[in-house]
N, C-alpha and C positions, 0 to 999 in steps of 0.2 A: 612455554615457547616464547621466543622473542617476537615482537610485533608492535604495531601502533594502532590504538583504537581511536576512531574518529566518528563524529556524528554526521548524519545526513538523512535524506528522506528517500524512502523506498518508492520507486516509481512504477515499475511493472512486475515486481516480484523477482526480477533477475538482475537489476542494476540499481546502484545507489547514487543519488544526487547529493553532493556535499552541502551540509548546512553552513559550515564554517571551516575553511581550509586551515585556519590557524589553531583550531581547537583539537588537541590531541592528548592522549593519556599513554605515557610510555611505561613499559614494564621495567623494573629495576630491582636491586638488592637492598634490603633494609640494613642499616648499620647497627651492629650490636656492641656489646661490651668487649673491650680488648683485654685479652689475658696474656700475661707475660710468660708464656711457655713456648719452647721451640716448635712443638707440634702445631700449636695454634697459629704461630707466626708463619710457619710454612703453609698452613691451610689458607691463611689470609692472602699470602702471595700468589698461591695457585688460583684462588678465587678472582684476584685482581687480573691475573693473566687471562682467565676465562672471560671476564667482563670486557677486557680490551679486545679480545679476539671477536666477541660478539658485536662490539661497537664497530669494528672494522669490516665485519661481514655485511652483505647486502640483505637486510631483512625486509625490504620493500618500502620502508618509511622514507629513505633518502631518494629512492627512484620515483616515488609518486609525485606528480606535478599538478595535482588537482584534477577535477573532472570525475567522470563516472567510475565506480568500482563494480566489477562484475561479480555476481553471486551465482555460483554454477549450478546449484540444485536446491530443491525444497528443503532438504535437510540442513543445508548451510544458511538458509533464510531464517531458521530458528523461529518459525511461526509468525514472522513479520508479514504484514499485508500491504497492499498498495496504499500509499499515502502516509504510512507510519513514519515517524522520525526515529531513526535507529542509530546505534553505535556499531561500527564495523571494524573488524580486526584485519589489517592487511596481511596477506601471506607474503613470505619471502619471494623474490622475483623468480626463483626456480619453479614456483608453483603457479605463476601467472599463466593464464590461458592465452592461446593464440586467437587473434581476431577472427579468423575463419571459423574457429570452434564456437566462438560467441554467437556469430550469425547463425550457425547451424542450430545451436541450442535454442535461440529465440524462435526458430521456425518449427521446433518440435511441439507437438500437442502436449498439453499438461498431463494427459493420461499416459503418455509414453515416456515421461521423464524418469530418469534413473535416480532414485533418492539416495543411493549409496555412492554416487559419483561426486567426488569433491572437486572435479575440474582441474586437478593438479597439472596434468600433462595431456597432450594429444599427440600420440606417436605418429599418426598419419599426416599431421600438419606439415606444411612446408617449413623447412628450417629458416627460411627468410621471411616467413609470415610474422607480422608485428604482434607483440604481446600486449595485453591490456591488464591494468591493475585488477587483481582478483583477491577476494577475501571472504570472510564469513561474518554474519550478523551476530553480535554477542549480547545485545540488549535492545529493548524497545523503550526509548526515552519518552515518547509521546505517541499514543495510539490514535489512529484516525477512525473515530467512532462514527460510522454512518450505517444507515439501514440499506439493505440490498434487495433488489428485485430478483426473484428466483422461481424455479419450478421444481417439483419432485422429479428425481432422476428417473430415466426410462426403465432402469432395472427394477427399482422399487415399485414404479407404477405398474409394470407388467405383473409383478408378483402380487400386488394388492388387487388388481383387477381380475387376475386369473384364479385366485383362490380366496375370495373374501370370507368364505365360511370356515376356512381352516383354522385350527387352534393357534398355529404359529403366527398367522397374520393377525388374528383377533387379539393376541396378547402382546404384539410388538408395540413398543413405546417410542419409536423414532423412525425417521426416514432421512435419506440423504437428499439435500436440495442443491440444485445447480444454478448459481447466479447468472444473470444475463451478462454481467461484466466478466469477461474472460480472465481478467487480472486477479479476480477474487477466487479464493479456494472454495471447494465444495463444503457444505455446512451440514452437520448432523442436527436435525430438528427433533426435539423431544415433544411428542404429542401423542394423545390417545385417540385422535380422530384422523389417523393417517389416510384412511380411505376417502375421506371428504376432501382432501387436499390434492388428489390426483386430477390433473387437467386444469388446475387453477394457477393463476399468476399470483405470487405471494410477495408480501413485503416482510423480510425477515431481519432479525437483529442478532448479532453475535454477542454472546454473554461471556465467552472465555475460550481458552484453548489449552487443554490439559497437556502436560509434557509428554505423556505416553500415548496420546491420541494422534491419529493421522488427519483428523478433521477438527475444526473448531466447533464448539457447541453453540446452538442458537435456538430461537423460538420465533413463532409466527406473530408478527405485529398486526397484520391485516391481510385478509383475503381480498385481492383487488377484483377478481372476477375470472371468467373463463378465458383460457388461452385462445388467441386469435379473434376474440371479440373486439371490435374497433374501440369501444369505450374503455375496455380494460387495457388494451395496448397503449392508448393515448395516456391514460393515468400512469401506466408503468414508465413510459418515456419521461413524463414530467418529473416523477419521483426519482428516476435514475439520474437525471441531470440537475436535480435540486431546484426545479422551477416551481414556485409557489403559485398555485392557481385558485387559492381560497378567495371568496368574495371579499370586497372591501367592507370595512365596518361602517356602521351608520354614521359615526363621527367623521369618517373620511369623506363619505359621499355628501354629507350635509354642507360641506364647503364648496361644492360644485355649483355652477350657474344653473338655475332652474330651466333654462332653455335647452340644456343638454347639448347634443351635437350641432344644434342650430345656432349656438352662441358665436358671435363675432366680436372682434375688438371694437369697443366704443370709439367713435370718431374723436371724442374728447381726449382719450388716452394718446392718440397719435399726435395730437397737437401739444401735448404736455412737454414743456421745455426740459423738464427733469428726466425724461425718458427717451430712449433711442430705439427706433424701429430696427430690430436685428433679424427680422423674419427672412430676409434674403441671404443672410450670412450662412456660410458652411461652418458648423460647429462640431465639436467633439468633446468627450469627457474622458478623463484619465481615472480609472477606477482603482482604488486601493484594495488590498486583500480583504475579502469578506464583504465587499460592496454589493448591495442588492438593489439599490435605488439610485436614480440620477443625482439626487441631492446628497448622496454619500460621497460623491466624487470630490 
């Protein structure tokens, strides 16, 4: 099918942020050897007419002016997750969604989402409603590999707690985990100690996503503690937002003044002609991507 594949970054599982609006991959016809027969020449002329007709038709590439591209369902996301850099194929404008349908889709709970819906049309939408660029993800060019905070799903937890002695529960080797980040998909965790994970806040890592599976496969990196325990929830929030609370190394603390918080600027430093007292100045730093310290700015 005709279309344009462009790269961008998945943001919330349903829309695509363009990485480079000038980067595109157009589909086309490969040129082969020319044969001097009437039948082949007629076929070539017909093919040229078809290409010209396709070029004149609106395949979405000429109508797109940059910005977000709406991905209407989990099926069309093609296993891409929040933060992945992906390539997207723009649909012809006839298959673009109405803006009102996009807003309704974003309000739906993930569990109610129709995976077979390609978002092609919304018959109930107002004819005057503005359309938005719509497409499907065709490749993940760079995966956003991050650990996720999650808990065992309530369905699996009820089954495990209600029949721990049953053969089925004893032999099961996986549970479904629900991440705290609602933009992330549920994860199938492979483990032989499923009963021990119920009621625990977990740090999990996705190892892959098989084509035939509705969930990515993952494993438990660390058990953070009991759900609703203040220390556990604090650790979960720090991990979820990428805040490093590990103690400073001995080498780092060795450079601090021995007076600790009682240290003050020596008077001699204030009188130093080569220094400027900027303590009263209002300052700011501009942090580049990946910056974690002030001196990285």
